[in-house]
C-alpha positions in Angstrom: 6.1 17.9 -27.8 5.3 15.0 -27.0 1.7 12.8 -28.1 1.1 8.6 -27.8 -1.5 6.4 -27.0 -4.3 6.6 -24.1 -1.7 5.0 -21.2 0.0 3.3 -24.0 3.8 4.5 -22.5 5.2 5.5 -26.1 5.5 8.9 -27.6 6.4 10.4 -30.9 9.0 13.2 -29.4 9.5 17.0 -31.3 12.4 19.3 -29.6 11.7 22.7 -30.4 14.6 25.3 -30.5 13.3 29.1 -30.0 15.1 32.5 -30.0 13.8 33.6 -26.7 11.6 33.0 -23.3 8.9 35.2 -25.3 9.2 33.0 -28.4 8.7 29.6 -26.7 6.1 31.7 -24.1 3.8 32.6 -27.3 4.9 29.0 -29.6 3.4 26.8 -26.2 0.1 28.9 -26.1 -0.4 28.0 -29.7 0.3 24.6 -29.0 -1.7 23.8 -26.5 -4.5 25.4 -28.5 -4.1 23.7 -31.2 -4.7 20.2 -28.7 -7.9 21.6 -27.3 -9.1 22.9 -30.7 -8.7 18.6 -31.7 -10.5 17.8 -28.8 -8.1 16.9 -26.4 -8.7 18.7 -22.2 -6.3 19.0 -20.7 -4.9 17.1 -17.1 -2.6 17.7 -14.4 1.0 16.7 -15.7 1.7 15.1 -12.4 -1.1 13.2 -11.7 -4.2 11.9 -13.1 -7.3 11.0 -10.9 -8.3 7.7 -10.4 -5.3 6.8 -12.2 -2.7 7.2 -11.0 0.4 9.1 -11.0 1.6 10.6 -14.4 5.6 8.9 -14.7 8.3 9.9 -17.4 11.3 7.5 -18.1 14.1 8.9 -20.1 16.9 7.4 -21.4 20.5 8.6 -20.9 22.9 7.6 -23.3 26.8 7.1 -21.4 30.5 8.0 -22.6 30.7 3.9 -22.7 28.1 4.0 -25.6 25.7 2.2 -22.7 22.4 4.0 -21.2 20.5 4.8 -18.4 16.7 5.3 -17.2 15.4 7.0 -15.2 12.0 7.4 -13.3 10.4 10.5 -12.7 7.0 11.5 -11.1 5.9 13.7 -8.4 4.0 12.1 -5.8 4.5 11.4 -2.6 6.9 14.0 -2.2 9.5 13.3 -4.4 10.2 14.2 -8.1 12.2 10.1 -8.4 11.6 7.0 -8.2 14.2 6.2 -4.7 14.7 10.1 -4.9 15.1 11.9 -2.2 11.4 13.8 -0.3 10.3 17.1 -0.6 9.1 19.0 2.0 6.4 20.4 -0.3 4.9 19.6 -3.6 6.1 22.9 -4.9 9.3 21.9 -4.3 9.5 18.7 -5.9 7.7 19.6 -9.2 11.2 22.0 -8.8 13.2 20.0 -8.7 11.3 17.7 -11.1 12.2 20.4 -13.8 14.9 21.2 -12.8 16.3 17.8 -13.8 14.5 17.3 -17.2 15.8 20.8 -18.3 19.4 19.9 -17.2 19.3 16.3 -18.4 17.3 17.4 -21.7 20.2 20.6 -22.2 23.7 18.8 -20.8 23.5 15.1 -21.0 21.3 14.6 -24.2 18.1 13.0 -22.0 15.3 11.5 -24.0 11.6 11.0 -23.0 11.0 7.4 -23.6 7.4 6.9 -22.2 4.6 8.7 -20.5 2.5 7.2 -18.6 -0.2 7.3 -15.5 1.1 4.5 -12.8 -1.7 2.6 -11.0 0.6 1.8 -8.1 1.2 5.3 -7.4 -2.1 6.0 -5.9 -3.4 8.6 -4.1 -5.7 8.3 -0.7 -8.7 9.3 -2.1 -8.4 7.0 -4.7 -7.6 4.1 -2.7 -9.9 1.8 -1.4 -10.0 1.6 2.0 -7.8 -2.3 1.4 -5.9 -0.9 -0.8 -5.1 2.1 1.5 -3.9 -0.7 4.4 -1.9 -2.3 2.2 0.3 0.9 1.0 0.4 1.9 4.7 2.0 -0.6 6.0 4.8 -1.1 3.9 7.0 1.9 2.0 10.3 1.1 1.8 11.4 4.9 1.5 10.4 5.5 5.0 11.7 4.0 8.4 10.9 1.7 11.4 9.6 3.5 12.9 6.8 4.8 10.2 6.0 1.6 9.4 4.8 0.4 13.6 2.9 3.5 13.8 0.8 1.9 10.8 -1.2 -0.1 13.8 -2.6 3.4 15.6 -3.3 5.6 12.0 -4.9 2.5 11.0 -7.3 1.7 13.6 -7.9 5.5 14.1 -9.1 5.3 10.5 -11.3 2.5 10.7 -12.4 3.8 14.5 -13.8 7.0 13.2 -15.1 6.1 10.0 -17.4 3.8 11.4 -16.0 0.3 11.5 -15.0 0.6 15.5 -18.5 -1.9 15.8 -17.0 -4.5 13.0 -13.0 -4.3 15.0 -14.5 -4.8 18.0 -16.0 -8.2 17.4 -12.8 -8.9 17.0 -11.3 -7.5 19.8 -8.8 -6.0 18.2 -6.6 -3.9 20.1 -3.1 -2.7 19.4 0.3 -0.7 21.1 2.8 1.0 19.9 5.2 2.6 22.8 6.7 5.7 22.8 10.1 5.4 23.0 13.1 3.1 25.7 16.5 4.9 27.0 19.8 4.6 25.9 20.8 2.7 29.1 18.5 0.2 28.2 19.3 -0.6 24.5 23.1 -0.2 26.2 22.0 -3.3 29.4 21.4 -5.4 25.8 24.6 -4.0 23.4 26.8 -5.3 26.6 25.2 -8.7 26.1 25.9 -8.9 22.4 29.8 -9.2 20.9 28.8 -6.6 18.2 26.8 -3.7 18.3 22.6 -2.7 17.8 22.2 -2.3 13.9 21.3 1.8 14.0 18.6 1.1 12.5 17.1 -1.1 15.6 19.1 1.4 17.5 16.4 4.6 16.5 13.4 1.9 16.4 13.6 1.2 19.8 14.3 5.1 20.5 11.2 5.9 18.7 8.8 3.0 19.7 10.4 0.9 21.6 7.6 -1.8 20.5 4.2 -2.8 19.2 2.3 -5.1 19.6 -1.1 -6.5 18.0 -4.0 -8.8 19.5 -6.9 -9.9 19.1 -9.8 -12.1 21.5 -8.0 -15.0 22.5 -4.7 -13.5 22.9 -3.8 -14.0 19.6 -1.8 -12.0 18.3 2.2 -9.9 17.4 4.6 -8.1 19.4 8.2 -6.8 18.6 10.0 -6.5 21.6 11.8 -4.0 23.5 15.6 -4.9 24.4 14.4 -6.0 27.8 12.1 -8.9 26.3 14.5 -9.7 23.7 17.1 -10.1 26.0 14.3 -11.9 28.4 13.4 -14.4 25.2 17.1 -14.4 24.6 17.4 -18.9 25.6 14.4 -19.6 23.2 16.0 -18.2 20.5 19.1 -19.3 21.3 18.3 -22.7 20.4 17.5 -21.3 16.7 21.6 -20.8 16.8 24.6 -19.6 18.8 23.8 -16.0 17.9 20.7 -15.1 17.7 17.7 -12.7 19.0 14.3 -13.5 18.9 12.6 -9.6 17.5 8.9 -10.6 16.8 7.1 -13.6 18.1 3.7 -14.2 17.8 1.5 -16.0 20.7 -2.1 -17.2 21.6 -1.1 -20.6 20.3 0.5 -22.6 22.8 4.5 -20.6 23.5 5.2 -17.8 22.0 6.6 -18.5 18.5 9.6 -16.7 16.8 8.7 -14.7 13.7 11.6 -13.0 13.1 14.9 -13.0 14.7 18.5 -10.3 14.9 21.5 -11.8 14.4 24.7 -10.9 16.6 26.3 -10.3 13.5 28.8 -8.0 12.1 29.1 -7.6 8.0 29.5 -4.7 5.5 26.2 -5.4 4.0 24.2 -4.9 7.6 21.9 -8.2 6.7 21.5 -8.6 10.1 17.6 -9.7 10.9 15.7 -13.4 8.6 11.9 -15.0 9.2 12.4 -18.2 11.1 11.2 -21.0 8.5 10.2 -23.8 10.7 10.2 -26.3 7.7 14.3 -25.7 7.4 15.3 -23.7 10.5 18.8 -22.6 10.0 18.0 -22.3 6.3 18.6 -18.7 6.8 17.6 -15.2 4.2 18.9 -12.8 5.8 18.1 -8.9 5.1 18.9 -5.2 6.3 15.9 -3.5 6.3 13.5 -3.7 9.3 11.5 -1.8 7.9 10.9 -4.5 5.2 10.6 -7.0 8.2 7.9 -5.3 9.5 6.0 -5.0 6.6 6.2 -8.3 5.3 5.4 -10.8 8.3 4.1 -8.7 11.7 1.5 -5.6 9.9 1.4 -7.8 7.0 -0.8 -10.5 9.3 -1.8 -7.3 11.4 -3.5 -6.2 7.8 -4.9 -9.4 7.2 -6.3 -9.3 10.9 -8.5 -6.3 9.4 -9.7 -7.9 5.8 -11.3 -10.4 7.6 -13.0 -8.3 10.5 -14.4 -5.5 7.8 -13.8 -7.4 4.7 -16.5 -4.1 3.3 -12.8 -2.2 3.2 -12.1 -3.6 0.2 -15.4 -2.6 -0.8 -15.3 1.3 0.3 -12.7 4.1 -0.8 -10.1 6.2 1.5 -12.5 8.7 3.1 -15.8 7.7 3.0 -17.6 6.7 6.1 -19.4 2.5 6.2 -23.4 2.9 6.1 -25.1 0.7 8.1 -27.9 1.5 5.6 -25.7 0.3 2.4 -27.4 -2.5 0.1 -26.2 -6.5 0.3 -27.5 -8.6 -1.9 -26.4 -12.3 -2.3 -27.2 -14.6 -4.8 -26.2 -18.3 -5.8 -26.0 -20.7 -8.9 -26.0 -24.6 -8.8 -26.1 -26.6 -11.2 -25.1 -30.2 -11.2 -22.4 -31.8 -11.8 -20.4 -27.9 -10.9 -19.1 -26.1 -7.8 -21.9 -23.4 -6.8 -21.0 -20.2 -6.9 -22.1 -16.7 -5.4 -22.1 -13.6 -6.9 -22.7 -10.6 -4.1 -23.2 -6.9 -5.0 -22.4 -4.0 -2.3 -24.5 -0.8 -3.1 -23.8 1.8 -0.8 -26.1 5.0 -2.8 -24.8 7.3 0.1 -21.2 7.2 -1.6 -22.1 6.4 -4.9 -20.3 2.5 -4.8 -21.2 -0.3 -6.6 -19.3 -3.6 -5.9 -19.1 -6.9 -6.4 -17.8 -10.2 -5.2 -18.3 -13.3 -6.8 -16.3 -16.9 -6.8 -16.9 -20.1 -5.7 -19.1 -20.9 -2.3 -16.8 -21.4 0.6 -14.2 -19.1 -1.1 -13.2 -15.2 -0.5 -13.8 -14.1 -3.7 -12.7 -11.6 -6.2 -13.7 -8.5 -6.1 -14.2 -5.3 -8.1 -15.1 -1.9 -6.8 -16.2 1.4 -8.6 -17.6 4.8 -7.6 -19.6 6.6 -9.2 -20.6 10.7 -10.2 -24.2 10.7 -9.0 -25.9 8.3 -6.7 -28.3 7.8 -9.4 -25.6 6.3 -11.8 -24.5 3.8 -9.5 -28.3 2.8 -8.9 -28.6 2.0 -12.5 -25.2 -0.2 -12.3 -26.3 -1.7 -9.6 -30.0 -2.4 -11.2 -28.2 -3.5 -14.6 -25.7 -6.7 -12.9 -28.5 -7.8 -10.9 -30.5 -7.9 -14.1 -27.2 -9.9 -15.4 -26.4 -12.0 -13.1 -30.7 -13.3 -12.7 -30.3 -13.7 -16.5 -27.4 -16.2 -16.5 -28.8 -18.3 -13.9 -28.2 -16.5 -10.1 -30.5 -17.0 -7.2 -31.0 -14.7 -4.6 -29.9 -16.2 -1.6 -30.3 -13.0 0.6 -32.4 -12.6 3.8 -35.8 -10.9 3.0 -35.0 -8.8 5.6 -31.7 -7.6 3.6 -33.6 -6.7 0.1 -34.4 -3.1 -0.4 -37.8 -3.1 -1.4 -39.0 -5.3 2.1 -41.0 -2.8 4.1 
């Protein structure tokens, strides 16, 4: 048995040893009945909607007198943090329960923390912006999966009504279907050391990837043939470097990520370029991380700038062109002017606010309600509160809900 506060993490534990399975089943039923009688409601043991995956932290004592921590959660096909991915949630649950049983029975493990973790949200509980950021980086996934985020995100936005917004900036994406081993071999023949296996797998899977906006600005991950063509530029930074990712559109292409023609036990051959200190490189071995932190992160930034509303709707909700958007400003002598913006989408029962200094992006808060009336009531209360604080509406008359 475990008890504790509302997601405080701390728990009080009591273990029971019963004579047989029937006695254990009966005891479990009585415990469940007593908690319900006390006013508690049962939730999933694996996930709390709008909150996150349930994480259990176990301490396991070691023979040397120390202890180790294990973090268990059934999420995205896994049963424990950094553990293997299973084919189904049922298999992950079985693995989770097997680990708990064996650890407590055989290794004297004890539960020290039970909480939900908002870093592990299902897509339906994320805003579209959160989902985009989650989709472009998963350290347990390979580089091919990361590159495919370009098409998955743009296809999602188009299917859910954001197409007009991203079309305005001319956003285009391209993900290849892989290159031949002969092309990879031709590149490898010009190196002193073998091509890193993660890069070889990426080229076989997609070959190259690219995104761009109107005016020709963008970034691309190069194929083996393209890397050979760009080698002279990369070698200006070092004798054994090749450009892997470059940006373009502002004059000559600029190096973003390079791979070294070197061999090491730790596999650290990738780095982002630093123009303030060219040659002071920090080497990494994860190609997935390299793509996520520059190539894809910059892509996500372009999407968010083109469609700021991605921070104000939840994954799965369509963009409603009739949603209400109201703008207010507070101007006081001697103080910076501030703005406050309300976004209210009756079709999706969403209320979102954005506020900050005039000219800044501002901080966004978004909440989803269980019915349109509650959402409308909340929107009205928020507007009344800001007007009482001195904010004055600057929304064009045509955009106000009471305008014919």
